[in-house]
C-alpha positions, 0 to 999 in steps of 0.5 A: 222526941215525939213525947215533947211534941205531944206535950206541946200540942196540948197548948193548941186550944189556947191558939184556937181561943186567941184566933176566935177572939180576934175573929170575933173582934173583927166581926164586931168592928165590921158590924160597927162599920156597916151600921155607922156608915149606913147611918152616916149615909142616911144622914147625908141623904135625908138629914135635910128633911128628917131631923132624926137622921143627921150625919154624926160628926164623928162617923168618919173618924170612927169608921176609919179607926175600925177599918184600921183595926180590921185590916191589921187584925185580919192580916194576923188571922191570915197568918194562922190560916196560912192564907197570907201572900206567898210565892209558890212558883218554884216549889215544884222545882225545889226539894221538899226539905228546902221548901220546909226550911224556906217556909220556916225562914219566912215565918221567922221573918214575919215573927220578927216583923210582929215584934217590930210592930209591937215595939214601934207601934206601942211607942207611936201609940203612947207618944204620938197618939197620946198627945193628940185627940180626935177632931170630932171627939176631943175627949178621945185620945188618938192612942186608939188610932195607933193602937191597932199596930201593936195589937196586931203585932202581938196577935202575929207573934202568937200565931207565928209561934204556932206556925214556927212550932209546926214547921219545926215539928214537921222538920224533926218528925220528917212529916210530909203532910202539912200539920193542920192549924 
C-alpha cells in the first residue's frame, strides 16, 4: 500500500506550483490595489491644483474587484497551509483517530463547498455578470466581478484534494505526525 502513496506523492510539485501561481496572483492584485488606491487618494487630495493627479472614475470599482479576488483566493491558500479557522478546544479530550476522521470530514465538506462555489459562481458570472457592465468602464463586463468565486472554488478543490489525500494517507499508514504540505 505504501507504493501507491509513493506514486501519488509524485504529484506534489503540481500542488506546489498551483499554490505559487495563486500566491503570485494575490501579490500582483495587492500591488495593483495599493498603487490604484494611492493614485486615487492623491488625485482627490491634490487633483484640484495639479491636473495630472485626477482621481480616475474607475479606481473604486477596480480596487473592489481586486479585493474580491484576493479575499477568496487567499482563503484557498489558507486551505493549503492548514491556516483556516478550526475548532480545536476538544482535540485534547478526543482519541487521535476521531480527530483524524473529523479533520477528513471537515475537508470533505470544504471540498463540496468548492464544488458549489465553482458551479454556482460560474452560473452567476456567465448569466448575471455577463449581462451587466461596470459603471465607470462600460466596455468591461461585470463577469470579472463575479469570476473570483468560481476561480477560488477551483483552487479550493485542488487544495482540498491534496488535504483529503494527506488525511487518507495518515489514516491508512497510521501516521501520528502531520504530513507536511
